[in-house]
C-alpha positions in Angstrom: -0.1 -0.2 -0.5 2.8 2.1 0.8 4.5 1.5 -2.6 1.0 2.7 -4.2 0.5 5.6 -1.7 3.8 6.8 -3.0 3.9 6.5 -6.8 1.2 8.1 -7.3 1.7 11.5 -5.0 4.7 11.4 -6.8 2.7 11.4 -10.0 0.9 14.1 -9.3 1.0 17.5 -7.9 -0.3 16.8 -4.2 2.9 16.4 -2.1 3.0 14.4 1.5 4.1 15.9 4.6 3.4 12.7 7.1 2.5 9.7 7.3 1.1 7.7 10.1 0.4 3.8 10.4 -0.9 2.4 13.5 -3.2 -0.3 14.5 -7.3 -0.3 14.4 -8.7 -1.6 16.6 -9.6 -4.8 14.2 -6.0 -6.4 14.9 -6.1 -7.9 11.1 -6.5 -3.9 9.7 -3.8 -1.4 10.4 -4.9 2.5 9.9 -2.7 4.7 7.5 -3.1 8.7 7.7 -1.4 11.2 5.7 -1.2 14.1 5.6 -1.1 16.3 2.6 -0.9 19.8 0.7 -1.3 20.6 -3.0 -2.4 23.8 -4.6 -5.4 25.7 -5.6 -8.5 25.0 -5.3 -8.2 22.0 -7.7 -8.9 18.8 -5.9 -8.7 16.6 -8.9 -5.1 14.8 -8.1 -7.2 14.4 -4.8 -10.3 12.6 -5.3 -7.6 10.4 -8.1 -6.0 8.7 -5.0 -9.0 8.2 -3.2 -10.4 6.5 -5.6 -7.5 4.5 -6.9 -6.3 3.6 -3.2 -10.3 2.9 -2.8 -10.3 0.1 -5.7 -7.2 -2.1 -3.9 -7.9 -5.3 -1.8 -8.0 -5.1 1.9 -8.7 -1.4 1.8 -12.3 -0.6 3.9 -12.3 2.8 4.2 -10.4 6.3 2.4 -11.6 9.8 3.1 -10.3 13.3 3.0 -11.0 16.9 3.7 -9.6 19.5 3.7 -7.3 21.5 6.8 -6.0 25.2 6.7 -3.4 25.3 6.0 -1.6 26.0 9.6 -2.8 22.3 10.3 -0.2 20.2 7.8 
C-alpha cells in the first residue's frame, strides 16, 4: 500500500507532509493517515488518489478532508 501511495502522489501535484501507520481496533487491520498539501482549489489529484486507493483489495475505507494550511 505504501508503494502505491508514494507512486500515485509522486505522479501528481500533491506533497506528503507526514505519514502515520497504527494498529486499528481489529488486529487484522492497520490505519494509515497522510497529511498532504496541494495548490489551488482543484481537488482532482486528491480525488484521483482516493479513488485509486479505494479500488485496492483489503482497503475498507478511504476519506479526505480540507484543513487549514496551519494545521498541516
